[in-house]
C-alpha positions as CSV (number, residue, x, y, z in Angstrom):
1,M,-187.1,60.7,-26.9
2,T,-187.4,64.2,-25.3
3,L,-188.8,67.5,-26.5
4,L,-185.3,68.9,-26.7
5,D,-184.2,65.8,-28.9
6,G,-187.1,66.6,-31.2
7,V,-186.1,70.3,-31.5
8,R,-182.5,69.3,-32.2
9,E,-183.6,66.9,-35.0
10,I,-185.8,69.5,-36.6
11,L,-183.1,72.1,-36.5
12,K,-180.6,69.7,-37.9
13,A,-183.0,68.7,-40.7
14,I,-183.9,72.2,-41.9
15,P,-180.7,72.9,-43.9
16,A,-180.9,69.4,-45.6
17,I,-184.6,70.0,-46.5
18,Q,-183.8,73.4,-48.0
19,A,-180.8,72.0,-50.0
20,E,-183.1,69.3,-51.4
21,D,-185.8,71.8,-52.3
22,A,-183.1,73.9,-54.1
23,R,-181.9,70.8,-55.9
24,L,-185.4,69.8,-57.0
25,D,-186.1,73.4,-58.1
26,E,-183.0,73.4,-60.2
27,K,-183.8,69.9,-61.6
28,H,-187.2,71.2,-62.8
29,G,-185.9,74.6,-64.0
30,I,-187.8,76.5,-61.4
31,D,-186.6,80.1,-61.1
32,L,-186.0,80.8,-57.5
33,A,-187.0,84.4,-57.8
34,A,-190.3,83.6,-59.5
35,G,-191.0,80.5,-57.4
36,L,-193.6,77.9,-58.2
37,R,-196.5,79.1,-60.3
38,L,-199.8,77.3,-60.0
39,F,-200.6,76.5,-63.6
40,D,-197.0,76.2,-64.9
41,E,-196.2,72.7,-66.2
42,Q,-192.7,72.7,-64.7
43,S,-194.1,73.9,-61.3
44,T,-196.8,71.2,-61.4
45,I,-194.3,68.5,-62.0
46,R,-192.0,69.9,-59.3
47,M,-194.8,70.0,-56.8
48,L,-195.3,66.2,-57.3
49,E,-191.6,65.5,-56.5
50,I,-191.0,64.3,-53.0
51,N,-188.4,65.9,-50.8
52,R,-186.6,62.9,-49.3
53,E,-185.1,65.0,-46.5
54,A,-188.6,66.1,-45.4
55,D,-189.7,62.5,-45.6
56,K,-186.9,61.6,-43.2
57,L,-188.0,64.2,-40.8
58,R,-191.7,63.1,-41.1
59,E,-190.6,59.5,-40.3
60,Y,-188.6,60.7,-37.3
61,L,-191.5,62.7,-36.0
62,G,-193.8,59.7,-36.5
63,T,-191.7,57.8,-33.9
64,M,-192.4,60.3,-31.2
65,D,-195.1,59.8,-28.6
66,Y,-198.3,61.9,-28.9
67,E,-197.5,64.1,-25.8
68,T,-194.0,65.0,-27.1
69,L,-195.5,65.9,-30.5
70,L,-198.0,68.2,-28.8
71,K,-195.3,69.8,-26.8
72,L,-193.3,70.4,-30.0
73,E,-196.3,72.0,-31.7
74,A,-197.0,74.1,-28.6
75,L,-193.4,75.2,-28.3
76,M,-193.3,76.2,-32.0
77,Y,-196.4,78.4,-31.7
78,F,-195.2,79.7,-28.3
79,G,-192.1,80.9,-30.0
80,R,-194.0,82.5,-32.8
81,D,-196.9,84.1,-30.9
82,R,-197.0,86.2,-27.8
83,D,-200.6,85.5,-26.8
84,A,-200.2,82.9,-24.0
85,T,-197.9,81.1,-21.7
86,F,-196.4,77.8,-22.8
87,A,-198.7,76.0,-20.4
88,G,-201.6,77.8,-21.9
89,K,-200.6,76.9,-25.5
90,L,-200.1,73.3,-24.5
91,D,-203.4,73.1,-22.8
92,A,-205.1,74.6,-25.9
93,F,-203.5,72.0,-28.1
94,R,-204.5,69.2,-25.8
95,R,-208.1,70.3,-25.9
96,R,-208.1,70.3,-29.7
97,R,-207.2,66.5,-29.8
98,E,-205.5,66.9,-33.1
99,A,-204.4,63.8,-35.0
100,R,-200.7,62.8,-34.9
101,S,-200.5,63.1,-38.7
102,D,-201.9,66.7,-38.5
103,I,-199.4,67.7,-35.9
104,I,-196.6,66.3,-38.0
105,R,-197.9,68.0,-41.2
106,T,-198.2,71.3,-39.4
107,I,-194.6,71.2,-38.2
108,L,-193.3,70.3,-41.6
109,E,-195.4,73.1,-43.3
110,K,-193.5,75.6,-41.1
111,V,-190.0,74.5,-42.3
112,P,-187.8,76.5,-42.4
113,A,-189.4,79.2,-40.2
114,C,-190.1,76.8,-37.4
115,G,-186.4,76.8,-36.6
116,R,-186.6,80.4,-35.5
117,Y,-189.9,79.7,-33.7
118,F,-188.3,76.9,-31.7
119,V,-185.3,79.0,-30.7
120,D,-187.5,81.9,-29.7
121,G,-189.8,79.4,-27.8
122,V,-186.9,78.0,-25.8
123,E,-185.7,81.6,-25.0
124,R,-189.3,82.5,-23.9
125,L,-189.4,79.4,-21.7
126,Q,-186.2,80.5,-20.0
127,E,-187.8,84.0,-19.5
128,E,-190.7,82.3,-17.8
129,G,-188.3,80.4,-15.6
130,T,-189.0,77.0,-17.1
131,E,-186.3,74.6,-18.1
132,V,-187.0,72.9,-21.4
133,N,-185.6,69.7,-20.1
134,S,-188.3,69.6,-17.4
135,L,-191.1,69.4,-20.0
C-alpha cells in the first residue's frame, strides 16, 4: 500500500462520510444551520451514533504500515501549513513517535478539510520537485 493509495482512499471516503453524517443528523433532528449543541439531548444522542463510513476509513488506515501513516499525516499538514518542507514535516513527525491510533484519529478529525490539504500537499511536492510516488 503506497502513500498515494492512502490519499486516494481518503479522498474517496470523504463524500460517503459526509453523506452519513447528514443522514445521522437528519435521523436525530439536528438542524444543519445550528449544528450540534453541547447540552442538547438530541445532540448528545447524535454524538453517540457511530458513522459507519468513518469506521470503514479507520479500518483501512489501520491496515497501513506505520511509516506510510506518518507520511500521510506529514503530507496532510504539509498541504495545510507553509512552515516547512515535506522532509522537515516528516522528520518532525518521526521524532514525535506518535501512536498509530493517534495518527489515525488525527486524520479522521480533519475530514472533510483533509481532502483539500492532501491536494495542496501533492501540488506543493510537485513545486519542490518531488514525485509523490517516490515517497
